[in-house]
C-alpha positions as CSV (number, residue, x, y, z in Angstrom):
1,M,8.1,-2.6,2.0
2,G,4.5,-1.9,1.0
3,I,5.8,0.5,-1.7
4,A,7.8,-2.4,-3.2
5,L,4.9,-4.9,-3.1
6,G,2.1,-2.5,-4.0
7,P,2.9,-2.3,-7.8
8,L,3.3,-6.1,-8.0
9,V,0.2,-7.1,-6.1
10,V,-2.2,-4.4,-7.2
11,L,-1.1,-3.3,-10.7
12,G,0.4,-6.6,-11.8
13,P,-3.0,-8.3,-12.5
14,L,-4.5,-5.2,-13.9
15,L,-1.7,-4.7,-16.5
16,N,-0.8,-8.3,-17.1
17,G,-2.4,-8.7,-20.4
18,S,-1.1,-5.4,-21.8
19,W,2.5,-5.4,-20.6
20,D,5.5,-6.6,-22.6
21,L,7.5,-9.4,-20.9
22,W,10.5,-7.0,-20.4
23,A,8.3,-4.6,-18.4
24,Q,6.9,-7.4,-16.2
25,T,10.4,-8.8,-15.6
26,L,11.8,-5.4,-14.7
27,L,9.0,-4.8,-12.1
28,I,9.4,-8.3,-10.6
29,A,13.2,-7.8,-10.4
30,A,12.9,-4.4,-8.8
31,A,10.4,-5.6,-6.2
32,A,12.6,-8.7,-5.5
33,A,15.7,-6.6,-4.9
34,L,13.8,-4.3,-2.6
35,A,12.3,-7.2,-0.7
36,A,15.7,-8.9,-0.4
37,A,17.2,-5.7,1.0
38,W,14.3,-5.3,3.4
39,F,14.6,-9.0,4.6
40,C,18.3,-8.6,5.1
41,L,17.8,-5.5,7.3
42,R,15.0,-7.0,9.5
43,P,17.2,-9.2,11.7
44,E,19.3,-6.2,12.6
45,R,16.2,-4.5,14.0
46,G,15.3,-7.6,15.9
47,R,12.2,-8.5,13.8
48,A,12.7,-11.5,11.4
49,P,10.0,-13.4,9.7
50,V,8.9,-16.7,11.2
51,P,11.4,-19.5,10.4
52,W,8.7,-22.1,9.8
53,L,7.3,-19.9,7.0
54,W,10.7,-19.8,5.4
55,L,11.0,-23.6,5.6
56,W,7.5,-24.1,4.1
57,A,8.4,-21.7,1.2
58,V,11.7,-23.4,0.5
59,G,10.0,-26.8,0.6
60,L,7.3,-25.6,-1.9
61,G,9.9,-24.0,-4.1
62,V,12.1,-27.1,-4.2
63,W,9.1,-29.4,-4.8
64,G,7.8,-27.1,-7.5
65,G,11.2,-27.0,-9.2
66,L,11.6,-30.7,-9.2
67,S,8.1,-31.1,-10.6
68,A,8.7,-28.5,-13.3
69,Y,12.1,-29.8,-14.5
70,A,11.4,-33.5,-14.1
71,G,7.9,-33.4,-15.6
72,P,7.0,-34.3,-19.2
73,L,6.4,-30.7,-20.2
74,A,9.6,-29.1,-18.7
75,A,9.8,-26.6,-21.6
76,Y,6.5,-25.1,-20.6
77,A,6.6,-25.7,-16.8
78,A,10.1,-24.4,-16.0
79,P,9.4,-20.8,-17.1
80,A,6.0,-20.9,-15.3
81,W,7.7,-22.2,-12.2
82,R,10.1,-19.2,-12.1
83,V,7.1,-16.8,-12.2
84,W,5.4,-19.0,-9.5
85,L,8.6,-18.7,-7.4
86,A,8.4,-14.9,-7.6
87,G,4.8,-15.1,-6.4
88,L,5.9,-17.3,-3.5
89,G,8.4,-14.6,-2.6
90,I,5.7,-12.0,-2.7
91,M,3.6,-14.2,-0.3
92,L,6.5,-14.3,2.1
93,A,7.0,-10.6,2.0
94,V,3.3,-9.9,2.5
95,A,3.3,-12.2,5.5
96,A,6.1,-10.1,7.1
97,L,4.3,-6.8,6.5
98,P,3.1,-4.8,9.6
99,E,-0.6,-4.9,10.1
100,S,-1.2,-1.3,9.0
101,E,0.6,-1.9,5.7
102,R,-1.3,-5.1,5.1
103,R,-4.6,-3.4,5.6
104,R,-3.7,-0.8,3.0
105,L,-2.6,-3.5,0.6
106,D,-5.8,-5.4,1.2
107,L,-7.8,-2.2,0.3
108,A,-5.7,-1.7,-2.8
109,V,-6.2,-5.3,-3.9
110,R,-9.9,-5.0,-3.3
111,A,-10.0,-1.9,-5.5
112,A,-8.1,-3.8,-8.2
113,A,-10.7,-6.7,-7.9
114,W,-13.5,-4.2,-8.5
115,I,-11.7,-2.9,-11.6
116,M,-11.1,-6.4,-12.9
117,A,-14.7,-7.5,-12.2
118,L,-16.2,-4.4,-13.9
119,L,-14.0,-4.9,-16.9
120,A,-15.2,-8.5,-17.1
121,V,-18.8,-7.2,-17.0
122,Y,-18.1,-4.8,-19.8
123,Q,-16.4,-7.6,-21.8
124,H,-19.3,-9.9,-21.3
125,F,-22.1,-7.6,-22.0
126,G,-20.4,-4.9,-24.1
127,L,-18.1,-7.0,-26.3
128,G,-20.2,-10.2,-26.2
129,L,-17.5,-12.4,-24.8
130,Q,-19.0,-15.5,-23.1
131,R,-15.9,-16.1,-21.0
132,P,-14.2,-12.7,-20.4
133,P,-10.5,-12.7,-19.4
134,S,-10.8,-9.2,-17.8
135,S,-7.3,-7.8,-17.8
136,L,-5.5,-11.1,-17.6
137,L,-4.1,-13.2,-20.4
138,N,-6.9,-15.8,-20.6
139,Q,-10.1,-17.0,-18.9
140,N,-8.3,-19.7,-16.9
141,I,-6.0,-17.2,-15.3
142,F,-8.9,-14.9,-14.5
143,A,-10.7,-17.8,-12.9
144,G,-7.7,-18.5,-10.8
145,A,-7.5,-14.9,-9.7
146,L,-11.2,-14.9,-8.9
147,L,-10.6,-17.9,-6.6
148,L,-8.0,-15.8,-4.7
149,L,-10.1,-12.6,-4.6
150,I,-13.4,-14.1,-3.5
151,P,-12.1,-14.9,0.1
152,L,-10.6,-11.4,0.3
153,A,-13.9,-9.8,-0.6
154,H,-15.7,-12.1,1.9
155,E,-13.2,-11.3,4.7
156,Q,-13.7,-7.6,4.0
157,R,-17.5,-8.1,4.1
158,D,-17.8,-6.5,0.6
159,W,-20.9,-8.5,-0.4
160,P,-21.5,-6.7,-3.7
161,L,-17.9,-7.5,-4.8
162,C,-18.2,-11.0,-3.6
163,A,-21.4,-11.5,-5.6
164,L,-19.9,-9.9,-8.7
165,L,-16.8,-12.1,-8.5
166,L,-19.0,-15.2,-8.1
167,V,-20.9,-14.2,-11.3
168,C,-17.6,-13.7,-13.1
169,L,-16.5,-17.1,-12.0
170,A,-19.8,-18.6,-13.3
171,W,-19.0,-17.2,-16.7
């Protein structure tokens, strides 16, 4: 399962700004198909994900869908909701990973965080961008990614990365 999630979790943010939509869609569809097959086989081996996690995810998905389609900006919110729904599926899959695969995935995400932060430093000082987007589409998305990466760096006790991510967030 880690092989299916690795490209999405690690390479997705690094390549997000440079990929065409068809390539991103193909990667999400392939990972979703592998994850669905993996989830279907887990109960046969006696290890299924926690039911309350499924209920929580379904509730979030339904609530997000209602908000996206019933809101005043449905033309913009509905496509974003579908991408968010794929991200929610990735969260479910990561929660069901064995501890050894999750540790490897954490290390890979930390390496991607270093790459994104160093790219932002280059964009800030080398290219003169006051608010660098790193490898993401815009500064706001990068700020959101930083808010997710800072706790991971803190948990891993990678203080230089944590400090660098906070500096990038300040920009």
